[in-house]
C-alpha positions in Angstrom: 132.3 99.3 78.9 129.5 102.3 77.9 127.6 103.3 80.4 123.9 103.1 79.0 120.3 105.2 80.7 118.6 103.1 83.1 115.9 101.1 81.5 113.0 103.1 83.8 111.8 105.8 82.3 109.2 107.9 83.7 107.2 108.3 81.2 107.4 104.7 79.5 106.6 103.3 83.0 103.2 105.8 83.4 102.3 104.8 79.8 102.7 101.2 80.6 101.0 101.1 84.1 97.8 103.1 82.4 97.8 100.7 79.8 97.4 97.8 82.3 94.4 98.7 83.7 93.1 99.6 79.8 93.9 96.2 78.8 92.1 94.6 82.2 88.7 95.8 80.5 89.8 93.5 77.5 89.6 90.4 79.7 87.1 88.7 77.3 89.6 89.1 74.2 91.9 86.2 74.1 95.8 87.6 74.2 95.0 90.9 75.0 97.1 91.0 78.3 99.8 88.6 76.5 100.1 91.0 73.9 100.7 94.0 76.9 103.0 92.1 78.6 105.6 91.0 76.0 105.8 94.4 75.3 105.9 96.3 78.9 106.8 93.3 81.1 110.9 93.7 80.2 113.4 93.8 82.5 114.4 93.7 85.8 111.6 93.1 89.1 113.0 93.5 92.5 111.6 91.7 95.6 110.2 95.2 97.4 110.2 94.9 101.3 108.5 97.2 103.9 110.3 99.6 106.6 109.5 99.4 109.9 110.0 102.9 112.9 113.1 101.5 115.1 110.7 100.8 117.6 109.1 98.0 115.2 105.9 99.6 116.2 104.7 100.6 112.5 105.7 101.5 109.2 108.3 103.8 108.3 106.3 105.6 105.3 109.4 107.6 104.6 111.9 104.8 104.4 109.1 102.9 101.9 108.9 106.2 99.4 112.2 106.4 99.7 112.8 102.6 98.5 110.3 103.2 95.7 112.5 106.2 94.3 116.1 103.9 94.8 114.3 101.0 92.7 113.3 103.6 90.2 116.8 105.0 90.3 118.2 101.2 89.6 116.4 100.8 86.3 114.1 98.2 87.3 110.9 98.2 85.3 108.6 96.8 88.4 108.5 96.2 92.1 106.9 92.7 93.6 105.5 94.2 97.1 106.1 91.5 99.8 105.0 92.2 103.3 107.5 90.4 105.3 107.4 91.4 108.9 104.0 93.2 108.2 101.6 91.7 111.0 97.9 92.6 110.0 96.0 92.0 106.6 95.5 96.4 107.5 99.1 97.4 108.0 99.7 94.7 104.8 97.4 97.3 102.6 98.6 100.2 104.1 102.2 99.0 103.1 100.8 98.4 99.4 98.9 101.6 99.2 102.1 103.7 100.1 104.1 101.7 97.5 101.5 102.1 94.7 101.3 105.9 95.7 104.7 106.5 95.7 105.7 105.2 92.2 102.6 106.9 90.3 102.8 105.2 87.4 106.3 105.5 87.3 107.4 102.0 88.1 105.1 98.6 87.9 103.9 97.4 91.5 103.0 93.5 91.5 100.7 92.2 94.5 101.3 88.9 95.9 98.1 86.7 96.7 99.3 84.2 98.7 96.7 85.1 101.6 95.4 81.9 104.5 92.2 81.1 102.4 90.2 81.8 99.4 88.2 84.7 101.0 91.4 86.7 102.0 92.4 86.2 98.3 90.1 87.8 97.0 90.2 90.4 99.0 93.2 91.2 98.5 92.8 90.8 94.5 89.7 93.7 95.1 92.3 96.1 96.9 95.0 95.7 94.7 92.3 96.6 91.5 91.2 99.7 94.1 94.5 100.5 95.1 96.5 100.5 91.6 98.5 97.5 91.4 99.6 96.6 87.7 99.5 92.8 88.3 99.1 90.0 90.6 101.9 87.4 91.5 99.6 84.3 92.0 100.9 82.2 95.0 97.9 80.3 97.0 100.0 78.4 99.3 97.9 77.3 102.1 95.1 76.8 100.0 97.5 74.3 97.8 98.6 72.5 100.9 95.1 70.7 101.2 94.7 70.2 97.6 94.0 66.3 96.9 94.5 66.4 93.3 95.8 67.9 90.5 92.1 69.0 89.3 92.3 70.5 92.5 95.1 72.5 92.3 94.0 73.6 89.8 90.6 74.5 90.6 92.9 76.5 93.9 94.8 79.0 91.0 91.5 79.2 88.6 89.0 81.0 90.5 91.3 83.4 91.6 92.3 84.2 88.5 89.5 84.2 87.2 88.7 86.8 90.2 90.7 89.7 88.3 91.0 91.7 85.3 94.3 91.9 86.4 97.8 90.5 85.0 98.8 87.1 86.7 102.2 86.1 87.4 102.7 82.3 88.4 105.3 80.8 91.1 107.1 78.3 89.5 109.1 76.4 92.2 109.9 73.5 90.1 113.1 72.4 91.3 114.1 69.3 89.3 112.6 68.0 86.2 111.3 64.8 88.1 109.1 66.8 90.3 108.3 69.2 88.2 105.4 66.9 86.3 102.5 67.7 88.0 103.0 71.4 88.4 103.4 71.9 84.7 100.6 70.2 83.9 98.5 72.7 86.1 100.7 75.1 84.3 100.3 74.4 81.3 96.4 74.8 81.9 96.5 78.0 83.4 98.5 79.4 80.7 95.8 79.2 78.3 93.9 81.6 80.5 93.7 85.4 78.9 94.8 87.2 81.6 97.8 84.9 82.7 100.9 86.7 81.1 104.6 84.9 83.2 106.3 82.7 85.1 108.6 83.1 87.5 111.3 79.9 87.8 112.7 80.4 90.8 115.7 79.0 92.8 117.3 76.7 93.2 116.3 74.5 89.9 118.1 73.1 87.2 118.3 73.3 83.6 116.4 70.5 82.7 113.6 71.4 84.7 113.7 74.8 82.9 113.4 73.2 79.6 110.6 71.1 80.5 108.9 74.3 81.6 110.1 76.6 78.6 108.7 73.9 76.9 105.5 73.5 77.8 104.5 77.0 78.5 107.1 79.2 76.9 104.7 79.6 73.6 101.9 81.4 76.0 103.6 82.8 78.9 107.0 85.2 79.4 109.8 83.3 81.2 111.5 84.9 84.4 114.1 82.8 85.5 115.7 83.8 88.7 119.2 82.2 87.7 120.6 84.9 85.5 123.0 82.1 84.4 120.2 80.2 82.1 118.8 83.9 81.0 121.5 84.1 77.9 120.3 80.3 77.2 116.1 80.8 77.7 116.6 84.2 75.7 117.9 82.8 72.8 115.2 80.1 71.8 112.0 81.5 74.5 110.7 84.7 75.7 112.8 85.0 78.7 112.9 88.5 78.6 112.6 89.2 82.3 113.8 88.1 85.7 113.4 89.1 89.2 110.9 89.1 92.7 114.1 88.4 94.1 117.2 90.5 95.6 118.4 91.6 92.5 120.5 94.7 94.1 122.5 91.8 95.4 124.5 92.2 91.9 123.9 95.6 90.9 123.4 99.3 92.0 122.3 102.4 90.6 125.4 103.6 89.1 126.3 100.1 87.6 122.9 98.7 86.7 124.6 95.1 85.9 121.3 92.6 85.3 119.4 95.5 83.6 122.0 96.3 81.4 121.8 92.0 81.0 118.5 91.8 80.5 118.6 95.0 78.0 121.0 93.4 76.0 119.7 90.0 76.0 116.3 91.5 74.6 117.8 93.3 72.1 119.9 90.1 70.5 123.1 91.4 71.7 124.7 88.5 72.9 128.6 88.8 73.0 127.5 92.6 75.2 125.2 90.6 77.3 127.7 88.3 78.0 130.2 91.2 78.7 127.8 92.7 81.6 127.4 88.8 82.8 131.5 88.3 83.1 131.1 91.8 85.4 128.2 90.8 87.8 129.0 86.9 88.1 131.1 87.4 91.1 128.6 89.2 92.9 126.0 86.7 91.4 127.9 83.2 92.6 127.8 84.7 96.3 124.7 85.7 96.4 123.6 82.0 95.3 125.8 80.4 97.6 123.7 82.2 100.4 120.4 82.2 99.4 120.3 78.7 98.0 120.9 76.4 100.8 117.8 78.5 102.9 115.2 78.5 100.4 115.6 74.9 100.3 114.7 74.5 103.7 112.1 76.9 103.5 113.5 80.5 104.4 115.2 83.9 102.9 118.3 85.4 104.8 115.8 88.8 105.1 118.2 90.5 106.9 121.1 90.3 104.3 118.8 91.1 101.4 117.9 95.0 103.4 121.6 94.9 103.8 122.3 94.4 100.6 119.5 97.3 99.1 120.6 99.5 101.9 124.5 99.3 100.6 123.2 100.2 96.6 121.8 103.6 98.4 118.1 102.0 99.8 116.6 103.0 103.3 117.9 99.6 104.7 116.9 98.9 108.5 115.9 95.7 110.1 112.6 93.7 109.6 110.4 92.5 112.7 111.7 89.3 114.4 110.4 86.6 112.3 110.8 84.1 115.2 112.7 81.8 112.8 115.6 79.3 113.4 118.4 80.6 111.9 118.7 77.5 109.1 115.7 79.6 107.8 116.8 82.7 108.7 120.5 83.8 109.6 121.8 86.5 111.9 123.3 89.2 109.8 126.5 89.1 111.8 130.1 91.5 110.7 131.5 88.9 109.0 128.7 88.6 106.2 128.8 92.1 106.6 132.2 92.5 105.3 131.4 89.8 102.9 128.6 91.5 101.0 130.2 94.8 101.1 133.9 93.1 99.5 132.2 91.2 96.9 130.5 94.7 95.9 133.8 96.1 95.5 135.1 92.9 93.4 132.5 93.8 90.6 133.3 97.6 90.8 130.5 98.9 93.3 131.1 101.3 95.8 128.9 100.6 98.7 127.3 103.3 101.0 130.0 104.7 102.9 128.3 105.4 106.4 128.4 103.9 109.5 126.2 100.3 110.0 124.1 101.8 112.9 121.9 103.5 110.0 121.2 100.5 108.3 119.7 99.4 111.7 117.4 102.1 112.5 116.9 103.0 108.3 118.1 105.7 106.2 115.5 107.9 106.5 114.9 107.3 110.4 118.7 108.1 111.4 118.4 111.5 109.3 115.4 111.9 111.9 118.0 111.7 114.8 117.0 107.6 115.7 119.9 105.2 116.7 120.6 101.8 117.4 120.5 102.2 121.4 116.7 103.6 121.1 115.9 100.5 119.5 114.6 97.1 121.2 116.3 93.8 121.0 117.8 92.7 117.4 118.3 89.0 117.3 118.9 89.1 113.3 121.6 91.3 113.6 124.6 91.3 115.7 
């Protein structure tokens, strides 16, 4: 298949990021941010995780900046900044600041709003606006646990969304049609708010639930299925013009940006070409779903595996801090898992980095500074 230029171009995304701020000033004009999103919130958005120094005492700023540049190399239009492993609000804000500084308008930067209470959520919203975040990912999980009714849940979302001028993406954890009713009714109301622009359909989700969401919300919100096998069907009938906020590096590399190309072809209405791209990436997609889906059901993610995927495609890598979670939620990245990941890449024509795994453990930039695995403390998520 003919190689195409990456979807992300510096001048395009710099313009898009500036238009985000400008569009936010027109909050009172229904549809202004939704129109911005239809034009610019398009393609693949990755999940951007922090890098820490090998002693896990601080953020590795050089490694974080490396990963921003590598996300641009992949062709992603945006990154969702996820502070997995950060210990304090101050450290999380520092992480967000580094990402936004390095992005510098070349790629969009989404900030997660999922703090412990309303005051902390509002503080993070204000910080995101100040530091240059281009949009918000809204999932007030802690507050929703105490919601006693649909109306209470709606108000939890609404009071946060109305506090910002930034575009908002909702987290749609619907699972099955049987369980999606209340959530869809709440989101149906939220979709009318002028700065709510998109909804992520997370994994795992069945097609009936995805269809239900699209029918109820697709006239006002951009649909972002995590399941790439859903995208061709949904893109044919709805505004499913993006996917992301997951470890999409598992199915592509900067040299072979399969997921980015898949979305480009679908958004252009070239379905035969899109399905040829899908054919090439499918083995890697199946392997990733088999790894991650059962863990999400149990409330976890394979974080070390996800960092390893990113490192194999030129990212900084580096182990995350110990999250003190059971292996049912956060499995150990062992030798067998590393081999499976690398073999899966080769099956889809991607050559993973050919350097010692020790570089992954400490992180690429730290390894170049002379750090080695022997200098690290215990690493329970890796063996």
